[in-house]
N, C-alpha and C positions, 0 to 999 in steps of 0.2 A: 465660489472658490477662485482664488487667483490663478490656479492652474487648470481650470476647466476648459472645455472645448469652446473655441471661438466659432464664429460662423465658418462653414466649409467654403473652400476656395476654388473648387473645381467640380465638375459633374461628368458622369459617364452615361451612355445610353441605357435605357431601361432594359434589364435582363428578363428573360421569360420566367414566369412563375408557373410551374406545371403540377404542383401538388404531388410530392414524391411518395411520402410514407403512407402506409396503410390504405392505399387505393383511394377512390373517390375523386371528386373534382378538385379544382384549384383551391376553392374555399376550404374544403375538408383537409387538403394537404397542408395549407398554411397553418391551420390549427394544430395538426399533428406535429408540424415542424416547430411550432411553438413549444410543445411539450416534449418533443424528441428531437432536439437539434443536433446536427452532426458538427456544427461549428458555431462559435459564438464570439462576439466582440463586446467589450466593456468600454463604455464612452463616459468619461468624466475625469474627476481628479483623485487625489490621494485617498479620499473617503471610500473609494471602491475596494480598498485593501481587504477588509473583512469579507466582502462578497466574493472576491476572487479566491481567498483562502478557503472559504466555506465550499465553494464549487470544487476546488481541488480535493478537499477532504472527503467529499462524497464520491469521488472517483470519476468525474467527468473525463471521458477519454477522447473527446473531439478536439479539433484545433481551436485555440484561443489566442486572442490578442487584445490589447487595450489601445484606445485612441486618446492622445493628449498631446497638444503641440509643445508643451514645455517640459515634458518628462521623458526619459529614456525607457523607464519601466515603472510599473506599479505592482507591488507585492511579487516582484520577480517576474512579472508578465511584460514582455517587450511592448513598447508603445509605438504606434504609427502617428505621424504628425496630423493627418486628417483621415477621414473615412476612406477617401480615394487613394490614400497611400498604402492601403492593405495590399500586400503582394500575394493575393490569392487568385486562383483560377476562377473561382465562383464566389458570388456574393455570400456573406455569412447567413446561416439559417436564422440566427437570433442575434438581436442587439439588446444590451442592457444599458439603458439611458439614465444617467444621473448627472445632468448638467443644469445650470440655472434656467428658470422657466423662459427667460428671454431667448435662449438659444435652442429650445426644444423643437420648435416648429421647423426651423431650417435644418436641423439635424435629422429630423424625421423625413423631411422632403429629400435629403441627400440619400439616406438609406433606401427609401422607396425607389428613387431613381437608379440606384445601384442594383436593385432587384432583391433586396433582403426580404425574406418571407415574413418575419414577425419581429416584434420589438416588445420589451418590457419597459415601460416608462415609470421610473421611480420618482421623477421630478414632480413637485407639487406646485400649486399656484394656478390651478385651472378652475373648473366649475365649482369646486369645493370651497373656493374663497371668493370674496367680493370682487367683481370685475373680471373674473377669469373665464366667463362663459365664451367670450369672443375668441380668446386664446385657444380654448378647447375645440371650438368649431374649426379654427384654422389648422389645428393639429390633425383633425379628421380629414380635412380636405387635402393636406399635405401627404397623408399616409396612402391615399389611394387604395389599392388592393392589399397593401401590407397590413397585417393584423397587429394592432397595438393594444397590449394589455395595460390598463390604467387609463390616464395618468393617475399619480398619487397613489401608487400601490407598492407593497413591499417586495413583490416579485413572485416567483413560482418555483416549486421544487417538485421534481419527479424522482422520488427516492427509489423507485423501482429500478431505474436505469442510471441513476447517479447524475442526472442533469438538473443541477440545483442552481438557481440564479435568484438569490435573496440578498437583501441589503444587510442582513445580520444573521446571527445564528438562530435557527428554529428547530433544534433538536437533531438527533442522529437516528436515522431509520434506514433499514434495508430489508423490507419484508418481501417475501415471495408473493403474498396476497395481502390486501389491506384496503383501507378506506381512502376515499378522496375527500378533501376538505376544501370547500369554496367559501370565501369570505370577502365582504366589502373591505374590511379593514385588517391591519396587520396584527393588532393586539390579540384578537381571537385566535389567529393562526399560531401566534407565539405561545398562547396558553395551551393549546392542544398539542403543539409540536414539542414543547419543553416539559410537559407534564410527565411525572413519573408514574404512569398509569398502565403501561404495557399495551397501549393501543397500537396496532400495526397500521402505520400511515404510509400510503403509497404516493399521494399527491397532496401538496399544500399549494393553493392558488389564491393569491390576493388580486381582487378585481378592481379595487379602487373606484374610480368614477364611472367605469363601464362606458367609456366614450365609444368604443368600437367592439369590445368583447364583453358580452353580457353573461350573467349566470346561466341563461338558457344555452348559450354557445358552449360554455365549458361543461355544463352537465351533459349535454349531448355528446361532447368529445370524450369525456372520461368514461361514460357508460360503454363506449366501444371497447375499452380495455378489459379483457377477461380476467385480469388480475384484481380488478376492483370489486370488492365484495359489498360495499355500501357507500353512500355518499352523505356527507354532512354539509349543510349550507347555513351560513350565518347571513341574514338579510338586514340591511339598513334601508329598506325601501325595495319594493318589488317592481321590476320592470319587464316589459315584453311578456305580458301575461299569456297571450296567445301562444307564443313560441315556447314559453316555459311549460304550458300545458301539454304541448306536443312532446317535449322532452319527458315530462311526468308519465305520459302514456308509454313511452319507450321504456322507462324504468320499470313500470308495472309489467310489461310484456317480458322483460328480461328477468324479473323476479328480484331486482336489486333495491333493497329498501333505502329510502331517503329520510334522514333525520334533519329537521329544519329548526333553527332557532331564530325567530323573528324579533329584531330589535325595534325600539321606538314604540313599544306598546303603551307606555304612559305618556302624559303630556310632556314631562321633563325629558323622557327618552326620545320622543319625536323631535323636540327642539335640538337635542344633541345630535341626532341623526342628520338634521338639516344642516347644521354647521360643519358636520364631519364629511358628508358625502353630497351635499347639495341636493338631496332628494327627500321629499316629504313621505314619511312613513304612512301607510294606510292605517285605518282603524284596526284595533286588535281583533275585532269580531270578523271583519272582512279578511284579514290575513289568515285567521284560524279557519275560516270557511274555505279559502283557497287551498290551504294545506290538506284539509279533509277531502276536498274535491280531487286533489292529486293522489290521495292514498298515502300521504307522507305522515311521519311521526313528528309531532311537535314537542320540543323540549324548550326550557327556558333559561338554562345556564350551561356554560361550558362543561361543568362537572357532570350534569345530567346527560348531556350529549355524549361525552366519553364513555360513560358506563353503559348507556344504551347501545352505542356502536359496538362495544366489546361483546355484549350479549347477542347482537346480530351477526357478528363476524367470527367469534371464536368457538361457537358451539352450534349444533344444528338448530334450525329454527323450530321453536315450539309449535305444536299443532293444536294447542288448547291450553286452558288455564289450570288444569288439575296438577297440583304440586305436592310432591313428597318432600317434606321439610325435615331435615336432621340438624340437631344442635346438641351441645353438651352442657347447656345451661338453662335452668328453668326461667331465668330472666330473659334470655334470648328467645325462648319459646313464646313467652308472653308478648314481649315487645315485637318480635318478628311476626308472630301470628297476627297481631293487631295491624302491623304495617301491610302484611300480605292481604288481609281482608279489605283494608282501605283502598288498595290498588286493584281489587276485583279478582285476585287469585283465589282459587278453590282449594281447600285443604280437607278433602274427605278422609274420614278415619280409616285405618287399615281394615281390609276385608277380614272375615273370620279365619280364612286360611292363613293370611299373613300374620294376623294376631297370634295364632297358635304357634307359628314358627318363631315369632319374636319372643314370646314367653319363654321359649326353650333356650334362647341365646342372650337375652338381656340380663343385667344384674337383677337379683331377686326383688329388689325394692323399686324397680322401674317397670311401668306398664306400657303396653303398646298404645301409641297415640300418634296423632299428626297435628302439630309438630311433635317429632319424636326426640325426647331428651335422653341421650345415651348415658349421661351422667359419668360415673367413674370409668365406664368402658372406654372413654376418651383416651385413657392411658394404657389400654390393653395392647398387647402385640397384635400384628396384623392378622395372624391366623385365627385369633379369637374375635377380632373386630369385624373382619370382612363378612362373616355369616349374618351379623346384625343388618348390614347394608343390603345383602342379598335378599334377606327375608322381607325387609321393609320395601325395597324397590321391586319386589316381585309383583306388586300391584301395578296396574296400567296407568301410572301417572304420566303426564305429558312433560313434566319438568322435574328433575332431581336437583334439590336445593339444599345447600349446607350453609348455616349461619354460625359463625364462630368469630373469634378475634385472636390473631396471632399475637404472641408476646412481643414487646418492644426489644430492640437489640440490647443484649446484656441482661435480659430477664430470664424467664424460664426456658428450658430447652425446647425448641420448637419441633423436636422429632415427633412428638405425640400428634401435633397438628398435621404434620406431613403424612403420618400414617392414616389419619382420617381421610385426607384427600386421596390417598392411594386406594383406600377402600371405596370411596365414592366413585373413582375413576373405573374401578374394576366391576362395580355393580350397576352402573348407570345404563349400560347397553348403548344403543344408538340414539337415545333420547337426548334432548337439550339438558345441560347441566350447568349450574353456577355455584360458586363459592362466594358468599357475601361476608367480607370482613367488616365488622360493625363500625370500626373506625377507619377512615380513609388512609391514614398515614402508617399503619403498623403492618401492612401486608408486604413481606419481603419480595424483592424483585425475583430472587431465585425461585421462590414459591409460585409466583405469578407465571414465570416461564414454564415450570413443570405443569401447572394447571392448563395452560394454553396448549401445550403439546398433547395433553390428554383429552382435549376437547371440552374442557371446563372453563367457563368464562370467570376470570378472577375479578370480582366486583368490589369496589372500595367505598364503604359508607352504607349504613343500613338503609337510610331513606333513599339515597340515589340508586342503590343496588336493587331494592325492591321495585322501585319505579321502572328500572331497566328491564327487570324480568317480566313485569306486567305488560310493558309496552311491546316487548318481543312476543309475548303470548297473544296479545290483541292483534298484532300484525300478522302473526302466523295463521291465525284463524281467518283474517280478512284477505290475506294475499291471493288466495285462489278465487275469491269473489270480486276482486278488483276489476272494474269494467274499464279497461284501457280505452276502448272506443268512445266512452262517455266522457273522458277527461279533456280532450281538446276543446278549447273555447274559441269563439269567433273573435276577430280583431275588434277591439272596442272602437267606438266612434271618437272623433276629435272633440275638442272643447265645445260645449253648447253655446249657441248664440243667445239672443235675448229671450228671457224666460217670461212666461205669463201663466197665470193660474186659471184653470177652467172652473167655472162656477159649479157648485155642488149639483144643481139641477141638471146641467148639461153632462157633468161627469157621470151621474147615475144613469142618465139616459144611454150613454155610451156603454156602461157596464151591463145594463139590462139587455142591450143589443148583443152583448158577448155571452149571454146565457146566465148571467148572475141575477139573483133575486134582490129586488129593492122594494122598499115599502110603497104602498099605494099612495100617491100624492097629487097635489095640484099646485101650480104656480100662480100666485096672485100678483098682478101687475097694475100699476097706476094708483093714484091717490084714492080713487073711488071704487077700487076693485071690490066685488062682492065677496063676502067671507063665507057664504053658503057653499060648502065644499062638496057635499055628496059623499063625504068620507065617513068612516065609522069612528066615533070618539072612543077613547081619548086620542088626541093628536099632538104632534110637535110642530112648532113654528120656528122657522130659521130665515134670517135675512140673507138675501143674495146681494153680496157686495163685492165689486171687483177688487181683487187683491187681498180680501180678508179670508184667511184660512183658519184662524183660531177664533171662532165665533163666540165661545163661552166667555172669554176674557173681555170681549166688547159688548157683552149683554145682547148678543144677537141670536140667542137660542132660548126658547121656552118649551119645557116638556110637560107632558101629562095634562094637557088642557082637556077638561072633562066635557065641555059643551061649547056651543057657538058663542055664548056670552063670555066665557072665559077666553075664547080665541080672539073675540073683538077687543077685549080689554088688554090682552097681551100685545096685540098688534098696534094698538094705540101707544102703549108704553114704549114698545120697541122703536116705533118711529121717532118718538120724542128723544130717546137716548141717542139714536144715530144722528139726529139733527143736531144735538149738542156737540157731537164729536166731529161734525162736518162730513160725515160719511153719507153718501147718497145711494140707497139700495136700488137696484134694478127691479126688485120684486121680493116676494116673500114665498118661501116654500112651505106648504102645509102637508104633513105626512101622517099617516096612521102609525100609532105606536105599535111596536112589535109585541105581540101577545105570546105568553108561554116561554119567556126567555129562560134557558137553563144555564147560560154562561156567555162569556164574551171572548172573542179572539181578536187580537190586533195584528194586522198585516201591513208591512211597509215594504215597498219596492223602490229602489233608487238606483240611478245610474252613476256608478263610481268611476271617476277618471282613471283611465289606464286599465280598468278591470272589466267594466260592463255592468250588467244588471245584477243586483243582489236582492234577495228576498229575506226579510226578517219576520218571524212570527213569534208571538207570546200570548199567554193566557191573560185576558184583561181583568180589571178589577183593581181594588185599592192596594193589593199587596205586590202588584207586578214590579213597581219601581223599587220597593224595598228588597224584593227577592233577587233583583237583577237576573231575571229568568227569561231568557230569549234565545232563539236559535237562528243562525244566519246561514243561508245557502247561496251559492252562485248559480245564476241561470244561464242556460237552460238546465233543468234538473228533471228526473223522472218523478212520476206521481208518488212512487214508494218513498222517495226522499222527503216529500212533504209530510207523509204519514209518520215517518220516523222522527222528523223534527218536532212535530206536534206532540207525539207520544213520548218523547224524550224530556219534555219540559217537567220541572219539579212540580208545577202547579197543574199538570194535566189531570190528576184525579179530581180536581174541582169541577171539571166539565164531564167527567166520566162516571158520575154517580157515586161520588165519595160520601161515605157514611149516610147513605140513604137519600142523598140529594138527587133531584131529577137528572137523568143522564141525557147529555146532548147527543144529537146525531153526528157522531164524530166523522163518519164517512161523507156526510154532506159538507162538513167543515173542510175536509181534505179536497173534495171536488171543487169547492169554492176557491180555495188557495191555488189549486192547479189552474182553474179558469182565470184568476187574476194574473198568474204568471204568464199564461198564454196571451192574455190581453196586453200586458206590458211588452212582451216580445214582438207582438204584431204592430207596435206603434213606435217607429224609430225616433220620433220626436219626444217621447216620454222621458222626463227627467226624474219625476217622483210621483208615487202613488201611495197614499196612505188610507187604509180602511180602519177607522177607529170609532166604533167597533164593528166587527162582524158578529152580529148577534146570533147565537146558536139556540135552536129549539129542539124539541124531541123529534122533529121531522124535517128539519132543514136549517139553512144558514142564510141570513139576510144582511145585506150591506146597509147598515144604519147611517153611516157617515162616510164621505169620501172626499179626499183632497187630491187633486190632480194638477201637476205642474208639467208644462211641455215647453219645447222650444218653439218660438214664434217663427213663421215663415217670413223671410226678409223680402 
């Protein structure tokens, strides 16, 4: 912009930064002053007008000025010529920076020298764009102890206190209690902030590139606010996993649910995330494993997140899945019942006592059931309608649920729908309650307001609403068992150095030393190595070749060799094949075939950059890839987690005696998986360990093949 701030022309000595609000040290104080500033300065050109107007409209009562060398005012706010021309006794708590990228670093340095506590950097052109990494590093250095949100961020809004510093309009909110929304980008914040969904929003915080202020920082800060009921985080890449895990533990201790929407799950999404925030998204499996480890609720769209947050915020937390479901339509009973069952909600029929009471108050042609179709009673006056709800909800359901659809404006009189909601509110007691409008757009705001005031979550859309109810129920069951002490993760190591593959023979020797069972075997070395092995036939033959991890494709494996003659023939043929490919084997591993196999399990452990060790387990066999059936955990993890991961696989019955098949020793499989996890955690150089397969018998588990990749010592 022509009228944007030029380089600053003078400096003042650095002012002390003592961390005023909400106690704590200077670091805590600067984050609190970021969210609760007593004064603010807007730095930039005429494009700041909407931000200033939005700040005023939300009732910011602190002192405000603008800085621009060419203008007397912006949106009625008086302008100083430079940062150091602000005629204030103290440095501003917060600066909102919207200047060209070339002027950002010097502007930040001037603010830091003045003693400003925090800044929001809306300006772009940093690590999210080509060639911007050095500029972002210079920004961080210039900021010193000042906390800078961004760069490349839309801003932040504290609607609780009217401290709103956003570049554009993100909705009007003034809740007494509500959710905090953290996001890499502004579009997600705009979707939630401007949605007509009656979600009480206390904070909207755009993190941008997270150069200095991360998701973990802001999560830790908003959790301090007793007005925050739940937190929603949209990720485009997960940073500072160890710090994030500590914040997750704090959320668990406080009983504040976190709903996470991880972006970049697909290949296309990952590419978009890279261009948007300059951060590679982790794999979908690892992201989901992290969220489970943190005890967070995973959602996949903004709409899903909104409805789930309403269910977690506007009604008591369900303590179980048993649901009493009322409707006024047979179609809604069928469709809603199907949706409830898909999401794992339980719909037990009315008890004999409740059924008797219902028969006395329902229309003659309607019977007691769950879902309960009240049919024409939908239009009855409240004194006749309420006894139906009292009778039905006399049973000990965890959730009182109503599924209907309000008429559109200009349609039927909605008074009948209002009466059913009033009956639900009167009969629900202290339990969780929700009204699901089958279509998102037809639920009037006035009706939503009345429901919220009565402790009923007004949910919009049958699919989204039912998922929200089920997620809240699962969280309600799990919350008391969340192990906050198990959530913190160690700091992950830096990037690995030169990698090398440990040969299978050596890898198995290491695993045997760690207590795992491997087949009896012998290593044949040299051209004239004797093949008389002393092993029990049949045997397997494998070439030991440096760097060759996938032996089958190279013809370096022969299985089921019945006798010494077959072994000699296979050995000769294998040598010839390898000679033709130019591969020089260091030897040949001969092993006894595992007898009595009841099934196979695949176990993979890898060190993920920025996260640490992950373990993936699946049931082996030809169907595993088609079924996409695997479970991923973050290490370290308790043994029970390995048992739950294995038992939760769709193909688990295949190793547990399905339809008369021999049952494997599942306990031995879990012990082996836990031993592999211990082995990996004890080896800092380990990069990847793949056991494919771990053969299960009726009495044990045997490591049949092992690939081990480690970092070489320099």
